[in-house]
C-alpha positions as CSV (number, residue, x, y, z in Angstrom):
1,M,1.7,8.8,10.5
2,L,-0.9,6.1,9.5
3,A,0.6,2.9,8.0
4,C,0.6,-0.8,8.4
5,D,3.3,-3.3,9.1
6,P,3.4,-4.8,5.6
7,L,3.6,-1.3,4.0
8,V,6.6,-0.5,6.3
9,S,8.5,-3.8,6.0
10,A,7.2,-6.2,3.3
11,V,6.7,-6.8,-0.4
12,Y,4.5,-9.4,-1.9
13,F,4.6,-10.8,-5.4
14,A,1.5,-11.7,-7.4
15,P,1.7,-13.2,-10.9
16,N,1.8,-9.7,-12.6
17,Q,2.0,-7.3,-9.7
18,I,4.1,-6.2,-6.8
19,R,2.0,-5.6,-3.7
20,T,2.5,-4.3,-0.2
21,C,-0.3,-6.3,1.4
22,C,-1.6,-9.8,1.2
23,K,-4.7,-9.3,3.4
24,R,-8.2,-8.8,2.3
25,F,-11.0,-7.1,4.2
26,H,-14.6,-5.9,3.5
27,V,-15.9,-2.3,3.5
28,D,-19.6,-1.8,2.8
29,G,-19.8,-5.2,1.2
30,A,-16.9,-4.6,-1.2
31,V,-13.6,-6.7,-1.0
32,K,-10.5,-4.5,-0.5
33,G,-6.9,-5.1,0.3
34,D,-4.1,-6.7,-1.6
35,A,-2.7,-3.2,-2.0
36,V,-1.0,-3.0,-5.4
37,L,2.2,-1.0,-5.8
38,L,3.2,-1.7,-9.4
39,D,2.4,-3.9,-12.3
40,T,5.5,-5.9,-13.2
41,K,5.4,-4.8,-16.8
42,D,6.0,-1.2,-15.6
43,L,9.3,-2.0,-13.8
44,G,12.3,-0.3,-15.3
45,E,16.1,-0.2,-14.7
46,D,15.8,0.3,-10.9
47,P,13.0,-2.0,-9.6
48,V,14.0,-1.6,-6.0
49,G,13.9,2.2,-6.2
50,E,10.6,2.0,-8.0
51,I,9.1,-0.2,-5.3
52,L,10.3,2.1,-2.6
53,N,9.0,5.1,-4.4
54,A,5.6,3.4,-4.9
55,K,5.5,2.6,-1.1
56,S,6.3,6.3,-0.4
57,R,3.5,7.4,-2.7
58,L,1.1,5.0,-1.0
59,L,2.0,6.4,2.4
60,Q,1.5,9.9,1.2
61,E,-2.0,9.0,-0.2
62,I,-3.0,7.3,3.1
63,N,-1.9,10.3,5.1
64,S,-3.4,12.9,2.7
65,P,-6.5,14.9,3.6
66,D,-7.9,13.5,0.3
67,F,-7.8,9.9,1.5
68,S,-11.1,8.8,0.0
69,K,-13.4,5.9,0.6
70,S,-12.5,4.6,-2.9
71,H,-8.8,4.2,-2.0
72,Q,-7.6,0.6,-1.9
73,C,-6.5,1.0,1.8
74,H,-9.5,3.0,3.1
75,G,-11.2,1.1,5.9
76,C,-8.2,-1.3,6.4
77,P,-8.3,-2.7,10.0
78,W,-4.5,-3.0,10.0
79,L,-3.7,0.7,9.6
80,K,-2.3,2.1,12.8
81,K,-0.6,5.2,13.9
82,Y,3.2,5.2,14.0
83,E,4.9,7.7,16.2
84,E,8.2,7.7,14.3
85,D,8.7,8.9,10.8
86,I,8.7,5.8,8.6
87,S,8.9,7.3,5.1
């Protein structure tokens, strides 16, 4: 399974967002990274559950056959293959 250490074990807080990454990188001249999980205005009664669900969705997207060049994580140099199931 493709993932990165921050996606597996971290959460970062921006002023109005919850992110799973604080690293930036360039792909074809475009800045990417700072992978956004949720906007804080969208948090409901179970924010921890919502964050975990958003991480799970992001993992599914990264490992999907439809993982496109426009995805916020496409081209990330910190993605690596994990042997164990981390979802």
